[in-house]
LODRENTOR-217246 format. One record per residue (C-alpha): x, y, z; residue in three letters; residue number from 0. Coordinates in Angstrom, 3 decimals, m for minus. Layout:
! LODRENTOR-217246
+----------+----------+----------+---------+-----+
:     east :    north :       up : residuo : num :
+----------+----------+----------+---------+-----+
:        X :        Y :        Z :     ala : NUM :
...
+----------+----------+----------+---------+-----+
***
This chain:
! LODRENTOR-217246
+----------+----------+----------+---------+-----+
:     east :    north :       up : residuo : num :
+----------+----------+----------+---------+-----+
:    0.000 :    0.000 :    0.000 :     met :   0 :
:    1.321 :    3.439 :   m0.930 :     met :   1 :
:    1.572 :    6.004 :    1.859 :     asp :   2 :
:    1.127 :    9.752 :    1.357 :     gly :   3 :
:    4.875 :   10.396 :    1.039 :     arg :   4 :
:    5.246 :    7.757 :   m1.689 :     asp :   5 :
:    2.235 :    9.170 :   m3.552 :     ala :   6 :
:    3.772 :   12.652 :   m3.353 :     gln :   7 :
:    6.947 :   11.327 :   m5.046 :     leu :   8 :
:    4.938 :   10.270 :   m8.098 :     leu :   9 :
:    3.883 :   13.837 :   m8.836 :     lys :  10 :
:    5.645 :   15.449 :  m11.781 :     asn :  11 :
:    7.825 :   17.989 :   m9.949 :     asp :  12 :
:   10.800 :   19.273 :  m11.983 :     pro :  13 :
:   12.620 :   20.301 :   m8.799 :     asp :  14 :
:   12.489 :   16.845 :   m7.210 :     arg :  15 :
:   15.892 :   15.908 :   m8.688 :     arg :  16 :
:   17.702 :   18.651 :   m6.779 :     val :  17 :
:   17.858 :   17.852 :   m3.077 :     trp :  18 :
:   20.422 :   18.989 :   m0.527 :     gly :  19 :
:   23.600 :   18.241 :   m2.461 :     gln :  20 :
:   22.561 :   18.950 :   m6.039 :     gly :  21 :
:   21.178 :   16.887 :   m8.923 :     pro :  22 :
:   20.287 :   13.294 :   m8.194 :     gln :  23 :
:   21.157 :   10.450 :  m10.588 :     pro :  24 :
:   18.533 :    9.393 :  m13.095 :     glu :  25 :
:   18.132 :    5.971 :  m14.681 :     phe :  26 :
:   16.439 :    4.820 :  m17.871 :     arg :  27 :
:   15.043 :    1.301 :  m18.183 :     val :  28 :
:   14.239 :    0.077 :  m21.692 :     thr :  29 :
:   12.266 :   m3.056 :  m22.515 :     val :  30 :
:   11.523 :   m4.181 :  m26.068 :     thr :  31 :
:    8.569 :   m6.538 :  m26.439 :     leu :  32 :
:    7.657 :   m8.715 :  m29.413 :     thr :  33 :
:    3.953 :   m9.424 :  m29.741 :     leu :  34 :
:    3.169 :  m13.085 :  m30.295 :     ser :  35 :
:   m0.478 :  m13.312 :  m29.174 :     asp :  36 :
:   m2.646 :  m10.193 :  m29.536 :     ala :  37 :
:   m5.709 :  m11.886 :  m28.073 :     glu :  38 :
:   m3.848 :  m12.976 :  m24.940 :     arg :  39 :
:   m2.447 :   m9.445 :  m24.515 :     leu :  40 :
:   m5.912 :   m7.914 :  m24.878 :     trp :  41 :
:   m7.453 :  m10.347 :  m22.353 :     his :  42 :
:   m4.730 :   m9.571 :  m19.788 :     ala :  43 :
:   m5.277 :   m5.820 :  m20.222 :     ala :  44 :
:   m9.048 :   m6.322 :  m19.973 :     arg :  45 :
:   m8.628 :   m8.253 :  m16.714 :     ala :  46 :
:   m6.457 :   m5.464 :  m15.277 :     arg :  47 :
:   m9.072 :   m2.843 :  m16.184 :     leu :  48 :
:  m11.963 :   m4.857 :  m14.778 :     leu :  49 :
:  m10.060 :   m5.389 :  m11.522 :     ala :  50 :
:   m9.598 :   m1.623 :  m11.073 :     ala :  51 :
:  m12.110 :    0.321 :   m8.979 :     pro :  52 :
:  m15.063 :    1.180 :  m11.225 :     gly :  53 :
:  m13.814 :   m1.137 :  m13.966 :     gly :  54 :
:  m16.479 :   m2.167 :  m16.467 :     asn :  55 :
:  m16.859 :   m3.263 :  m20.087 :     glu :  56 :
:  m17.412 :    0.308 :  m21.285 :     glu :  57 :
:  m14.086 :    1.336 :  m19.747 :     met :  58 :
:  m12.429 :   m1.652 :  m21.440 :     val :  59 :
:  m13.674 :   m0.682 :  m24.898 :     glu :  60 :
:  m12.808 :    3.011 :  m24.419 :     glu :  61 :
:   m9.298 :    2.233 :  m23.155 :     thr :  62 :
:   m8.058 :   m0.751 :  m25.192 :     ile :  63 :
:  m10.737 :   m1.191 :  m27.836 :     gly :  64 :
:  m12.824 :   m4.300 :  m28.484 :     pro :  65 :
:  m11.172 :   m7.697 :  m28.839 :     met :  66 :
:  m11.946 :   m7.648 :  m32.579 :     glu :  67 :
:   m9.909 :   m4.418 :  m33.038 :     ala :  68 :
:   m7.582 :   m4.096 :  m30.033 :     pro :  69 :
:   m5.472 :   m1.014 :  m29.404 :     gln :  70 :
:   m2.297 :   m3.012 :  m28.872 :     leu :  71 :
:   m0.024 :   m0.146 :  m27.758 :     ala :  72 :
:   m2.647 :    0.822 :  m25.163 :     asp :  73 :
:   m2.763 :   m2.779 :  m23.907 :     cys :  74 :
:    1.020 :   m2.815 :  m23.535 :     val :  75 :
:    1.008 :    0.611 :  m21.840 :     ala :  76 :
:   m1.618 :   m0.540 :  m19.379 :     leu :  77 :
:    0.193 :   m3.738 :  m18.458 :     leu :  78 :
:    3.708 :   m2.276 :  m18.346 :     cys :  79 :
:    3.008 :    0.989 :  m16.536 :     ala :  80 :
:    5.705 :    1.442 :  m13.898 :     pro :  81 :
:    4.818 :    0.784 :  m10.322 :     ser :  82 :
:    6.372 :    2.636 :   m7.427 :     leu :  83 :
:   10.070 :    1.929 :   m6.882 :     val :  84 :
:   10.997 :    2.831 :   m3.287 :     pro :  85 :
:   13.140 :    5.951 :   m3.144 :     gly :  86 :
:   12.396 :    6.878 :   m6.786 :     cys :  87 :
:    9.839 :    8.872 :   m8.720 :     ser :  88 :
:    8.667 :    8.241 :  m12.271 :     val :  89 :
:    9.763 :   11.085 :  m14.548 :     asp :  90 :
:    8.318 :    9.879 :  m17.851 :     asp :  91 :
:    6.616 :    6.854 :  m19.374 :     tyr :  92 :
:    5.564 :    6.041 :  m22.941 :     trp :  93 :
:    5.021 :    3.171 :  m25.352 :     val :  94 :
:    6.081 :    3.374 :  m28.990 :     asp :  95 :
:    5.122 :    0.970 :  m31.750 :     ala :  96 :
:    8.232 :    0.210 :  m33.776 :     met :  97 :
:    8.046 :    0.799 :  m37.543 :     pro :  98 :
:    7.936 :   m2.181 :  m39.844 :     gly :  99 :
:    5.883 :   m4.360 :  m37.549 :     leu : 100 :
:    2.977 :   m6.357 :  m39.018 :     pro : 101 :
:   m0.474 :   m4.781 :  m39.099 :     ser : 102 :
:   m3.266 :   m5.852 :  m36.747 :     arg : 103 :
:   m4.833 :   m7.819 :  m39.604 :     asp : 104 :
:   m1.595 :   m9.739 :  m40.182 :     met : 105 :
:   m1.267 :  m10.480 :  m36.454 :     ile : 106 :
:   m4.890 :  m11.649 :  m36.195 :     ala : 107 :
:   m4.515 :  m14.014 :  m39.158 :     ala : 108 :
+----------+----------+----------+---------+-----+
***
């Protein structure tokens, strides 16, 4: 469970990197994923949304699209969103689809 101090660290505060003795070190973590099962990814994202407070089928469709036309980058973003790392704050987070990947139709086939 996150306490108030931990929640405060998640806020986007540009001055949070300068404490007492100057700039604090920053780290970048990169993960490259290869999609092998779009339906499985969508179902996992759906389950995460439905487990959230107020989660419902309308929220699922608005957030990750229907199973027949999933928003794959949104599914990945939902499932890979960083959780709190003690002593750290999240500065930025994004998901990019890499060029040259197969289309949704090719993946579904």
